[in-house]
C-alpha positions in Angstrom: 31.0 -0.5 5.3 30.3 2.7 3.3 27.0 3.5 1.7 28.3 4.9 -1.6 28.3 1.6 -3.5 24.7 0.9 -2.4 23.6 4.3 -3.6 25.4 3.9 -6.9 24.1 0.4 -7.6 20.5 1.5 -6.7 20.7 4.5 -9.0 21.9 2.2 -11.8 19.2 -0.4 -11.3 16.4 2.3 -11.1 17.7 3.8 -14.3 17.5 0.4 -16.0 14.0 -0.2 -14.7 12.8 3.1 -16.1 14.5 2.4 -19.4 12.9 -1.0 -19.8 9.5 0.5 -19.0 9.8 3.2 -21.7 10.9 0.6 -24.2 7.5 -1.1 -23.8 5.8 2.0 -25.2 5.1 1.4 -28.9 5.0 4.0 -31.6 1.3 4.5 -32.6 0.4 3.3 -36.1 -1.1 6.2 -37.9 -0.6 9.9 -38.2 -3.6 11.4 -36.5 -4.8 11.7 -32.9 -7.0 8.6 -33.3 -3.9 6.5 -33.5 -3.1 7.4 -29.9 -6.4 6.1 -28.5 -5.4 2.4 -28.4 -2.3 3.3 -26.5 -3.9 5.2 -23.6 -4.0 2.3 -21.1 -0.3 1.5 -21.8 0.7 5.1 -21.5 -1.3 5.6 -18.2 0.3 2.5 -16.7 3.7 3.8 -17.7 3.1 7.2 -16.1 1.8 5.5 -12.9 4.8 3.2 -12.7 7.3 5.9 -13.6 5.9 7.9 -10.7 6.1 4.9 -8.3 9.7 4.0 -9.3 10.6 7.7 -9.0 9.0 7.8 -5.5 11.2 4.9 -4.3 14.3 6.4 -5.9 13.6 9.8 -4.3 12.9 8.2 -0.9 16.0 6.0 -1.0 18.1 9.0 -2.1 16.9 11.1 0.8 17.1 8.3 3.3 20.7 7.3 2.5 21.7 11.0 3.1 21.0 10.3 6.8 22.5 6.8 6.9 26.0 6.5 8.4 26.9 2.9 7.4 25.5 -0.2 5.9 26.1 -3.9 6.5 25.3 -7.2 4.8 21.7 -7.2 6.0 21.2 -3.8 4.5 22.7 -4.9 1.2 20.4 -7.9 1.0 17.4 -5.8 2.1 18.2 -3.2 -0.6 18.6 -6.0 -3.2 15.2 -7.4 -2.1 13.6 -4.1 -2.7 15.3 -3.8 -6.1 14.1 -7.2 -7.0 10.4 -6.2 -6.6 11.0 -2.9 -8.3 12.6 -4.7 -11.2 9.3 -6.5 -11.8 7.6 -3.2 -12.3 8.1 -3.2 -16.1 6.5 -6.6 -16.3 3.5 -5.8 -14.1 3.1 -2.5 -15.8 3.0 -4.0 -19.3 0.6 -6.8 -18.0 -1.8 -4.2 -16.7 -1.5 -1.8 -19.7 -1.7 -4.4 -22.4 -4.8 -5.9 -20.8 -6.5 -2.5 -20.4 -6.7 -2.6 -16.6 -8.4 -6.0 -16.4 -8.9 -7.3 -12.8 -6.2 -9.9 -12.6 -3.4 -7.7 -14.0 -4.5 -4.9 -11.7 -4.3 -7.3 -8.7 -0.9 -8.5 -9.9 0.3 -4.9 -10.2 -1.0 -4.3 -6.6 0.8 -7.3 -5.4 4.1 -6.0 -6.8 3.5 -2.6 -5.2 2.7 -4.3 -1.9 5.9 -6.4 -2.1 7.9 -3.2 -2.9 6.4 -1.5 0.1 7.1 -4.5 2.4 10.7 -4.7 1.1 11.2 -1.0 1.8 9.9 -1.6 5.3 12.4 -4.4 5.7 15.2 -2.1 4.5 14.2 0.6 7.0 14.2 -2.1 9.8 17.7 -3.3 8.7 18.9 0.3 8.8 17.3 0.9 12.2 19.3 -2.0 13.6 22.6 -0.2 12.6 21.7 3.2 13.8 20.9 4.4 17.4 17.5 5.8 18.3 18.9 9.3 18.4 20.7 9.1 15.0 19.7 11.3 12.1 18.3 8.3 10.3 16.1 7.2 13.2 14.9 10.8 13.8 14.0 11.3 10.1 12.2 8.0 9.6 10.2 8.3 12.8 7.3 5.9 12.9 7.0 5.8 9.1 3.3 6.2 9.1 3.1 6.9 5.4 5.1 3.8 4.6 2.9 1.5 6.8 -0.3 3.1 5.5 0.8 2.7 1.9 1.5 -1.0 2.5 -1.9 -1.5 4.1 -3.5 0.4 1.1 -1.8 -1.8 -1.4 -2.8 -5.0 0.4 -6.4 -3.8 0.5 -6.3 -2.9 -3.2 -5.4 -6.5 -4.2 -8.8 -8.1 -3.3 -10.7 -4.9 -4.1 -9.4 -5.1 -7.7 -11.5 -8.2 -8.0 -14.6 -6.3 -6.9 -13.7 -3.5 -9.4 -10.4 -3.0 -11.0 -11.0 0.8 -10.9 -11.0 0.7 -7.1 -7.6 -0.9 -7.1 -6.3 1.6 -9.7 -7.8 4.5 -7.6 -5.9 3.2 -4.5 -2.6 3.1 -6.5 -3.1 6.6 -7.7 -4.1 7.9 -4.3 -1.0 6.4 -2.6 1.2 7.9 -5.4 -0.4 11.3 -4.9 0.2 11.1 -1.1 3.9 10.4 -1.8 4.2 13.2 -4.4 3.6 15.7 -1.6 7.2 16.4 -0.7 8.3 14.3 2.4 10.2 16.8 4.6 11.3 14.3 7.2 14.7 13.8 5.9 15.2 17.4 4.7 14.4 18.6 8.3 17.0 16.3 9.8 19.7 17.1 7.2 19.1 20.9 7.6 19.8 20.7 11.4 
């Protein structure tokens, strides 16, 4: 089974997710800079979520360049990931509208953890289809960053109840780690 439809569908869903998130941004009431102050938590949540969704899109894009074929389990694993990503607008709005309160931060962290787990499931499904010496397997390697990110998100959930800012700091730190260009796939494709 070809991978083109999976890539196209994923691109469309990610575009819709980002569109829904931006529609949650409200036009400030007022004409001076003070009108922007009440909007800062919502805007910061949007920026963080845009970056997170963008990281997944970027990683999926790069990963599927090394994939030779997909099957039904890959399709379902990809849909599973897209399901958790599709909740990002809701968890983003919940955290932003409630000004980073503890429960919304923990719920956002749960969504991030479930996205990371779903990504790991997708990688596992793709590993089953590709040999150990395939471009995909060589590029993914042991996926330390993916496993470490999942562990960080899981840790952030209870830590958000200690201080929501610890949870938010973990989310930002993981995003910053992924913003550093991941050359695993590029190195394999260039060879």
